[in-house]
FIDREN-357370 format. One line per 4 residues: number of its first residue (from 1); for each residue x, y, z of C-alpha. Coordinates in steps of 0.001 Angstrom, whole numbers, always signed. Each point is the difference from the previous one (the first is absolute). Last residue first. Layout:
N
NUM) X,Y,Z ~ ...
//
This chain:
528
528) +141624,-31312,+129725 ~ -3762,-321,-458 ~ -886,+1931,-3451 ~ -4136,+297,-575
524) -915,+1991,-3653 ~ -3266,+923,+710 ~ -2759,-390,-2659 ~ -3692,+1295,+136
520) -3476,-1271,-1058 ~ -393,-1025,+3720 ~ +3171,-2085,+35 ~ +2932,-786,-2509
516) +3243,-1064,+1546 ~ +2979,+1104,-1969 ~ +3298,-2248,+1080 ~ +3039,+590,+1811
512) +1297,-2569,+2523 ~ +2284,-1018,+2895 ~ -1303,-3273,+1920 ~ +728,-204,+3306
508) +893,-2818,+3001 ~ +3076,-1523,-1291 ~ +1463,+3911,-377 ~ -859,+823,+3813
504) -3178,+2307,+262 ~ +654,+3775,-170 ~ -2435,+384,-2867 ~ +169,+3483,-1943
500) -3376,+810,-1368 ~ +154,+2308,-3553 ~ -3375,+472,-526 ~ -744,+2066,-3726
496) -3425,+1452,-1442 ~ -1559,-237,-3232 ~ -4110,+1481,-951 ~ +1094,+3634,+2052
492) -2956,+2368,+1327 ~ +1452,+636,+3042 ~ -3080,-903,+2266 ~ -136,-3213,-1906
488) +3973,-348,+359 ~ -494,-74,+3697 ~ -2654,-2350,-397 ~ +2021,-2314,-1525
484) +3160,+229,+1919 ~ -2145,-833,+2940 ~ -1406,-3091,-1794 ~ +3340,-1050,-1192
480) +1285,+296,+3461 ~ -2800,-2058,+1437 ~ +1717,-2903,-2279 ~ +3269,+683,+1730
476) -1433,-277,+3633 ~ -1453,-3182,-1031 ~ +3307,-1132,-1293 ~ +2281,+816,+3045
472) +966,+3189,+1528 ~ +2648,+1159,-2706 ~ +1205,+3671,+278 ~ -1836,+2706,-2134
468) +887,+2360,-2645 ~ -2755,+1216,-2239 ~ +576,+1961,-3448 ~ -2386,+2015,-1795
464) +1319,+1275,-3607 ~ -958,+3471,-1499 ~ +666,+487,-3317 ~ -300,+3306,-2056
460) +3842,+432,+617 ~ +1233,-1846,+2761 ~ -2539,+200,+3486 ~ +632,-2694,+2299
456) -2178,-467,+2886 ~ +1447,-2091,+3132 ~ -2358,-2022,+2272 ~ +1476,-920,+2904
452) -1136,-3056,+2085 ~ +500,-988,+3713 ~ -1069,+3652,+1221 ~ -3981,-613,-1133
448) -1025,+2678,-2799 ~ +512,+3533,+179 ~ +2737,+131,+1516 ~ +1903,-2152,-2760
444) -537,+2520,-2641 ~ +3214,+979,-1723 ~ +1062,+1996,-2873 ~ +1812,-667,-2968
440) +1669,+2194,-2908 ~ +780,-88,-3785 ~ +2171,+768,-2378 ~ +3159,+1539,+1851
436) +356,-2597,+2083 ~ -2560,-3163,-820 ~ +2784,-2354,-230 ~ +1978,+1973,+2720
432) -2700,-690,+2792 ~ -952,-3381,-281 ~ +3247,-1875,+1098 ~ -148,+2003,+3228
428) -3917,-646,+339 ~ +777,-3857,-240 ~ +2409,-26,+2467 ~ -1540,+2748,+2746
424) -3392,-2243,-663 ~ +1897,-3307,+1190 ~ +2459,+1712,+2898 ~ -1793,-405,+2841
420) -2196,-3026,-422 ~ +2647,-1680,-2438 ~ +2489,+454,+2822 ~ -1996,-1483,+2839
416) -730,-2830,-2093 ~ +3345,-1160,-915 ~ +2325,+492,-2882 ~ +276,-2556,-2551
412) -1839,+1229,-2825 ~ +2425,+3463,+322 ~ +2433,+235,-2988 ~ -840,-2191,-3116
408) -3312,-536,+1155 ~ -1001,+3455,+206 ~ +1551,+882,-3233 ~ -1961,-2584,-1970
404) -2835,+1248,+2048 ~ +439,+3425,-1043 ~ +454,-1059,-3455 ~ -3308,-1384,-335
400) -1806,+2914,+1869 ~ +1481,+2285,-2652 ~ -959,-2193,-2893 ~ -3795,-150,+1903
396) +306,+3657,-16 ~ +899,+1380,-3457 ~ +169,+3433,-322 ~ -542,+1785,-3586
392) +2488,+2798,-1471 ~ +469,-2023,-2864 ~ +1412,-2789,+2364 ~ +612,+322,+3570
388) +381,-2849,+1913 ~ +3006,-1588,-2139 ~ +2138,+2899,-355 ~ -755,+765,+3916
384) +1993,-2792,+593 ~ +3523,+945,-117 ~ -1257,+3220,+2299 ~ -1660,-2189,+2877
380) +3549,-1898,+382 ~ +1715,+3050,+294 ~ -2432,+1820,+2311 ~ -661,-3180,+2498
376) +2452,+577,+2510 ~ +476,+3784,-695 ~ -3595,+805,+1091 ~ -135,-1996,+3589
372) +564,+3583,+2230 ~ -2465,+1942,-3063 ~ -2568,-2700,+645 ~ -423,+1137,+4088
368) -391,+3959,-1443 ~ -1955,-1290,-2863 ~ -2707,-2111,+2222 ~ +45,+3416,+2407
364) -830,+1919,-2695 ~ -2849,-2438,-1077 ~ -1415,-58,+3708 ~ +460,+3678,+620
360) -2160,+971,-3473 ~ -2486,-3412,+950 ~ -899,+1904,+3290 ~ +504,-653,+3788
356) +1740,-3122,+167 ~ -2039,-2650,+1699 ~ -95,-861,+3863 ~ -3291,-2229,+80
352) -3335,+1112,+2259 ~ -1978,-2078,-2135 ~ +383,+2555,-2819 ~ +2729,+1910,+397
348) +1674,+1911,+2053 ~ +2625,+2818,-1066 ~ +3573,-524,-937 ~ +2586,+2242,-1220
344) -918,+3549,+1613 ~ +2798,+773,+1873 ~ -2122,-334,+3275 ~ -1775,-3223,-1491
340) +3464,-1759,-414 ~ +1405,+1240,+3330 ~ -3023,-1616,+1566 ~ -248,-3348,-1834
336) +3930,-260,+866 ~ -199,+456,+3319 ~ -2963,-2259,+278 ~ -2662,+1487,+2816
332) -1411,+2258,-2795 ~ -1450,-3565,-930 ~ -1119,-632,-4145 ~ +493,-4165,+172
328) +2325,-1042,-2232 ~ -279,-2640,-2541 ~ +2885,-347,-1631 ~ -9,+284,-3770
324) +3631,-947,-240 ~ +1015,+2491,-2867 ~ -1786,+3232,+1189 ~ -366,-847,+3903
320) +3136,-1579,+127 ~ +1829,+2897,-1372 ~ -1747,+2517,+1951 ~ +1137,-1706,+3166
316) +3379,-36,-1085 ~ +137,+3424,-596 ~ -1518,+822,+3302 ~ +2441,-2319,+1855
312) +3136,+2087,-1868 ~ -1227,+3318,+568 ~ +2023,+2877,-1190 ~ -588,-1476,-4073
308) -3736,-228,+355 ~ -321,+3458,+1229 ~ +2121,+1211,-2795 ~ -2032,-1990,-2646
304) -3255,+1670,+1038 ~ +1268,+3653,+396 ~ +1822,-383,-3177 ~ -3501,-1004,-1047
300) -1745,+3119,+1512 ~ +2613,+2302,-1191 ~ -380,-777,-3401 ~ +1892,-1978,-2803
296) -1854,-1581,-2639 ~ -516,-3284,-1834 ~ -2847,-914,+2362 ~ -1644,+3582,-678
292) +326,-484,-3723 ~ -1582,-2967,-181 ~ -2950,+923,+2439 ~ -820,+2951,-2603
288) -255,-2624,-3123 ~ -2105,-2106,+2246 ~ -2608,+2985,+681 ~ -55,+1256,-4126
284) -1138,-3628,-259 ~ -2848,+172,+2094 ~ -662,+3167,-1931 ~ +845,+4072,+752
280) +2598,-2,-2623 ~ +617,+3655,+943 ~ +3228,+83,-2466 ~ +1871,-2326,+2314
276) +2401,+2227,+1463 ~ -1998,+2883,+1422 ~ -3381,-1274,+870 ~ +579,-3282,+183
272) +2918,+369,+1843 ~ -1576,+2322,+2517 ~ -2603,-2226,+364 ~ +1971,-2723,+1105
268) +2214,+2244,+2173 ~ -3029,+1156,+1860 ~ -1551,-3790,+993 ~ +4411,-530,+556
264) -5,+2813,+2611 ~ -3209,-789,+1653 ~ +383,-3706,+575 ~ -3693,-1093,-522
260) +279,-3836,-670 ~ +2710,+867,-2850 ~ -566,-2152,-3053 ~ -3628,-1165,+524
256) -604,+3639,+1019 ~ +1012,+1450,-3255 ~ -2122,-2287,-1810 ~ -3296,+454,+2201
252) +499,+4193,-848 ~ +312,-1068,-3694 ~ -3047,-2021,+186 ~ -2031,+2360,+2175
248) +1199,+3177,-2415 ~ -837,-1541,-3317 ~ +2124,+2985,-1761 ~ -1148,+1803,-2476
244) +2338,+2143,-195 ~ -1728,+3437,+1214 ~ +3066,+2286,+1134 ~ -1262,+1939,+2838
240) -3092,-1746,+1257 ~ +2198,-3226,-599 ~ +2379,+1019,+2627 ~ -2228,+1077,+2860
236) -1601,-3501,-859 ~ +3131,-1904,+127 ~ +469,+1689,+3563 ~ -3036,-1318,+991
232) +276,-3434,-1858 ~ +2851,-341,+2454 ~ -2220,+173,+3203 ~ -2401,-2575,-1611
228) +2863,-2715,-645 ~ +1104,+464,+3845 ~ +3194,+1697,+756 ~ +2062,-473,+2841
224) -218,+1971,+3321 ~ -1928,-2515,+2149 ~ -1174,+2071,+2465 ~ +1124,-2342,+3483
220) +2058,+2458,+1812 ~ -45,-1897,+3597 ~ -13,+2884,+2987 ~ +3008,+1170,+1443
216) +677,+83,+3852 ~ +2412,-2634,-284 ~ +2432,+2536,-1046 ~ +3093,+14,+1872
212) +155,-3729,-13 ~ +3386,-1611,+779 ~ +1829,+2928,+378 ~ +1189,-293,+3645
208) +387,-4037,-91 ~ +2021,+398,-3100 ~ +1807,+2835,+1740 ~ +1193,-2163,+2447
204) +876,-2503,-1855 ~ +2064,+2201,-1916 ~ -759,+971,-3618 ~ +2082,+468,-2749
200) -1278,+2897,-2320 ~ +1237,+1199,-3142 ~ +1568,-3120,-1478 ~ -2865,-107,-2512
196) -1233,-3012,+733 ~ -174,+1274,+3498 ~ -2059,+3117,-1167 ~ -2492,-2094,-1794
192) -88,-2614,+2736 ~ -1336,+2947,+2734 ~ -2236,+1577,-2732 ~ -1928,-3722,+614
188) -2229,+1175,+2478 ~ -370,+3305,-1384 ~ -1346,-1287,-3183 ~ +2564,+539,-2967
184) -1175,+1451,-3128 ~ -715,+3314,+1452 ~ -3283,+1914,+848 ~ -375,+1169,+3810
180) -3774,+1156,+1095 ~ -43,+2219,+3185 ~ -3815,+693,+1278 ~ -1361,+3124,+2031
176) +3464,+994,+1043 ~ +884,+428,+3541 ~ -2189,+1045,+3084 ~ +544,-1556,+3305
172) -1482,-1525,+3044 ~ -3490,-907,-752 ~ +1030,-3966,-183 ~ -8,-140,-3284
168) +1943,+2913,-593 ~ +2888,-1387,+2358 ~ +258,-3192,-2217 ~ +393,+2290,-3386
164) +2415,+1876,+2047 ~ +1883,-3075,+1000 ~ -5,-1230,-3700 ~ +1099,+3482,-1366
160) +2696,-226,+2190 ~ +1291,-3846,-667 ~ -236,+837,-3339 ~ +2690,+2880,+191
156) +2026,-2595,+2084 ~ -44,-1932,-3142 ~ +1171,+2413,-2082 ~ +3029,+1240,+1993
152) +750,-4169,+546 ~ -438,-586,-3630 ~ +2479,+2355,-1539 ~ -134,+752,-3416
148) -3809,+140,-1006 ~ -1274,-585,-2848 ~ -2645,-2497,+1507 ~ -2272,+3177,-157
144) -375,+542,-3709 ~ -3271,+1784,+967 ~ -962,+1298,+2781 ~ -3359,+1077,+804
140) -872,+2263,+3519 ~ -3582,+963,+254 ~ -906,+3078,+2120 ~ -3437,+415,+955
136) +1492,+2877,+2633 ~ -543,+2689,-2979 ~ -3843,-639,-17 ~ -454,+2895,+2564
132) +3413,+1728,+299 ~ -1687,+1624,+3183 ~ +503,-3326,+2014 ~ +447,-3778,-164
128) +3193,-1022,+772 ~ +2223,-1373,-3322 ~ +2623,+2761,+360 ~ +497,-328,+3632
124) +132,-3664,-88 ~ +2235,-62,-2871 ~ +2432,+2511,+1780 ~ +108,-2322,+2914
120) +923,-3224,-1565 ~ +2832,+2087,-1523 ~ +1270,+1378,+2870 ~ +308,-3723,+1117
116) +1041,-1126,-3006 ~ +3001,+2423,+563 ~ +1316,+2915,-1835 ~ -2739,+2264,-715
112) +1031,+3903,+507 ~ -142,+437,-3905 ~ -3950,+230,-83 ~ -1907,-293,-3397
108) -3266,-1019,+684 ~ -932,+3271,+1849 ~ -238,+2266,-3219 ~ -1945,-2530,-1850
104) -2693,+107,+2789 ~ +188,+3433,+406 ~ -844,+733,-3376 ~ -3208,-2305,-49
100) +151,-2958,-2180 ~ -677,+314,-3676 ~ +2435,-2953,-675 ~ +3277,+906,-1823
96) +1607,+1584,+3021 ~ -1009,-3618,+1664 ~ +2686,-2088,-2047 ~ +2730,+2902,+640
92) -528,+270,+3761 ~ -260,-3875,-65 ~ +3200,-929,-1967 ~ +1992,+2606,+2420
88) -1677,-1367,+2874 ~ +1812,-3363,-1235 ~ +3383,+1013,-813 ~ +326,+2105,+3313
84) -1310,-3056,+2068 ~ +2296,-2435,-1421 ~ +3073,+2014,+47 ~ -711,+403,+3764
80) -306,-3648,+539 ~ +2827,-904,-1901 ~ +1547,-1350,-3384 ~ -3636,-276,-1893
76) -299,+3318,-1229 ~ +4031,+69,-860 ~ -643,-3127,-2191 ~ -1775,+2207,-2938
72) -3575,+454,-604 ~ -126,-1221,-3038 ~ -3101,-2051,+262 ~ -1380,+338,+3444
68) -3275,+1690,-1312 ~ -2598,+2251,+1205 ~ -4044,+597,+24 ~ -995,+1868,+3313
64) -3640,-31,-825 ~ -2692,+2762,+2005 ~ -2797,-2050,-333 ~ -3586,+726,-1214
60) -289,+1158,-3319 ~ +4114,-1149,-529 ~ -1186,-3613,+335 ~ -1112,-1107,-3588
56) +3255,+2422,-1440 ~ +2280,-1978,+2495 ~ -1006,-3306,-1055 ~ +512,+568,-3698
52) +3223,+911,+1188 ~ +575,-3137,+1983 ~ -1215,-2192,-3074 ~ +2689,+1676,-2079
48) +2717,-444,+2047 ~ -740,-3503,+745 ~ -774,-966,-3336 ~ +1453,-3565,+98
44) +3144,+1200,-1449 ~ +2112,-2259,+2200 ~ -1899,-2045,+2520 ~ -2582,+829,+2167
40) -381,+1055,+3459 ~ -2843,+2518,+1452 ~ +574,-174,+3836 ~ -2569,+1006,+2078
36) -1069,+2917,+3140 ~ -3548,-90,+383 ~ -2139,+2890,+881 ~ -3163,-1583,-1197
32) -714,+2652,-2773 ~ +3958,-741,-1065 ~ -1261,-3901,-438 ~ -3145,+1324,-2106
28) +2340,+1882,-1986 ~ +1782,-2940,-995 ~ -3135,-1686,-1013 ~ -1266,+3092,-2197
24) +3458,+280,-1812 ~ -411,-3956,-1334 ~ -3389,+957,-1061 ~ +1374,+3508,-1390
20) +2625,-2163,-2237 ~ -1442,+1107,-3309 ~ +3482,-1590,-2219 ~ +1665,+3320,-1737
16) +589,+1005,-3240 ~ +2750,+3211,+1114 ~ +187,+3787,-4 ~ -2784,+1218,+1597
12) -865,-3492,+2000 ~ +3390,+271,+1763 ~ +2256,-3007,+307 ~ +3469,+427,+2069
8) +3142,-1646,-1158 ~ +873,-1936,-3427 ~ -2448,-2251,-1910 ~ -2225,+2821,-1315
4) -2413,-741,-3018 ~ -1160,+3502,-1274 ~ -2016,+2994,-99 ~ +227,+2554,-2422
//
């Protein structure tokens, strides 16, 4: 019986998988063109599974040497001799599992190769066309390439491959038909990773020497995220086995709306529904699965937080993006944007804006920042919970009025910069303990404009739509009603709530809370 797998390699015989044949065909064209390239994606983005599928697609035309640097050990990277020995052993073991000729299999292992010069000559001999027929078309795939423990040795190796590639272009050498390097870090920033880990301190001479060891690589532009149509291919396989009666297009679209096609998150939602939610393949079931995921610890979230904690500038950049709504153009020349994209935090949104990669990451990051502010409001909010929750029902209008009073008492004299940066954080920190255990919320800021934040609060059988905004004048405030009404219409809600932070001086602002009726719907409007 097949299953949804979120740990390690997925294979079609054992696991429900998205049909990625279209992506594999795009990658194969790069191999057919004899390209060298890097396949860099964030943790648990399906790199290993993709390489396995690619190897299957290539095996009829090429001899594929698919190896991994994970678990290779530090000895393999301590010297040229150690690396050459380990590398050829991995190649020999990988070739042994193919249908290459016995002569080819035996010849790859050569214990006399101890320098990169000798390794280069050996590769020339093994890749030269001859009696071995198709064996000279060898494709080298290295997974977990950023697991190297000695940057200098690895960069020398890349330099050797680069030189052989250029010589082949000039018809003066033979080498691998195509080389694919897969990992989280691109080769161009692997030095940054090693330096950050304290494993590498480059000298000025080495920085110049190792500046661009892999500038022969072509761009890898294949979109490895799953589209709703691709997610549906996996659900179709599941439905043919279990006949649940699910609305496949609707469920696929809903899963995509939370994950933006991040492979691990797509499979984890499906796994939750299948194993933990009694196969509730409905839109509500998808939401319940998301709530389970947001509340769990896994290696993906651990990496997410670890990378934030280890990089203060990135931490502050993400915080500003979430809570200030900074309008930042997506430009990979910006180091923070490049790092966030590499780690899977960030992506290009509409009008080339930098946005959080998906709604699950966005909510998890909100929780991370809120956890740091939680103790400042927890005790006050817990006292108020008996007022805003009566007979299992949540009074959102009272919650907002109480927050307005609390805000006026503590924060109302703060300046615009403070309100713009901290206002959203203050309210979410205030709200969180009031609904904990009985309700949940999620944020939809990136799907509107970055100057507003839509909070969807589910408590019991009720759902509340709360919009947070900054005061931008009377005209902008009236327009905000229209925006909120449009969002309420899409959500099928008759009541909505709007909390506006007014950063003007006390003499110029008039805090209030009131119900406003527009278009047959009601909005509870609070200005603080």
